C-alpha positions in Angstrom: -23.5 -52.9 204.5 -20.0 -52.3 205.7 -16.9 -54.1 204.5 -16.4 -56.0 207.8 -16.3 -59.7 207.7 -19.4 -61.2 209.4 -18.1 -63.2 212.4 -14.6 -61.6 212.4 -11.4 -62.6 210.7 -10.8 -66.2 209.5 -9.0 -68.4 211.9 -8.3 -71.3 209.5 -4.5 -71.4 210.3 -4.9 -70.8 214.1 -5.1 -73.7 216.6 -7.7 -72.0 218.7 -7.8 -74.8 221.2 -4.2 -73.8 222.3 -4.6 -70.0 222.0 -6.4 -67.2 223.8 -7.5 -64.9 220.9 -8.9 -61.4 221.2 -10.1 -59.9 217.9 -12.5 -57.5 216.5 -13.3 -54.6 214.3 -13.3 -50.8 214.8 -16.3 -49.0 213.2 -17.4 -45.4 212.7 -20.9 -44.7 211.4 -21.3 -48.3 210.1 -18.0 -48.1 208.2 -14.7 -49.9 209.2 -11.9 -47.7 210.4 -8.5 -48.5 208.8 -5.3 -47.3 210.4 -6.7 -46.9 214.0 -4.5 -48.3 216.7 -5.6 -50.9 219.2 -3.5 -51.3 222.4 -3.6 -54.3 224.7 -3.2 -53.3 228.3 -2.8 -55.7 231.2 -4.9 -55.9 234.3 -2.8 -53.1 235.9 -3.2 -50.8 232.9 0.3 -51.4 231.6 1.0 -51.4 227.8 1.7 -54.9 226.4 1.1 -54.6 222.6 -0.3 -52.5 219.9 -1.6 -53.2 216.4 -3.0 -51.1 213.6 -6.4 -52.0 212.2 -6.5 -53.5 208.7 -8.2 -51.9 205.7 -11.4 -53.6 206.9 -11.0 -52.2 210.5 -10.0 -55.6 211.9 -7.4 -56.4 214.6 -6.2 -59.5 216.5 -4.2 -60.3 219.6 -2.9 -63.6 220.9 -3.0 -63.0 224.7 -2.4 -64.9 227.9 -5.6 -66.0 229.7 -6.9 -63.3 232.0 -8.3 -59.8 232.2 -7.2 -57.2 229.6 -8.2 -53.8 228.4 -8.3 -52.8 224.7 -7.6 -49.1 224.1 -8.5 -47.9 220.7 -6.9 -44.7 219.4 -8.2 -43.1 216.2 -8.4 -39.6 214.6 -11.4 -37.4 215.5 -12.2 -39.3 218.8 -10.8 -39.8 222.2 -9.4 -43.1 223.4 -12.0 -45.9 223.7 -11.4 -48.6 226.4 -13.1 -52.0 226.3 -12.5 -54.6 229.1 -12.1 -58.2 227.9 -11.4 -61.6 229.4 -9.3 -64.0 227.4 -9.3 -67.7 227.9 -7.4 -70.5 226.2 -9.6 -72.2 223.6 -11.8 -69.2 223.2 -12.1 -66.4 220.6 -13.3 -63.1 222.1 -15.0 -61.0 219.4 -15.0 -57.2 220.2 -16.8 -54.5 218.3 -15.5 -51.0 219.0 -17.8 -48.2 217.7 -16.3 -44.8 217.5 -18.2 -41.5 217.7 -17.5 -38.5 215.7 
């Protein structure tokens, strides 16, 4: 069993009804990847934000509603892109498996 939290990070202090939340975990071989970088790119592919993954491989963005791309950068693998659609009042959970 990996150290990732089942169902993602806690949202106790977040008013999800007023936010568009994109969050998830980066994994390699069933283990969380700490210190990877996850970038948020807009619909045109432009850089908007970047966060490092936590010790448990988790990341979170508060985004405007719409189409986004998550680009994950980590050692020993090429960039991994995941399209996501954010909507106010919704939490988008993304799992990013890395190879290598």
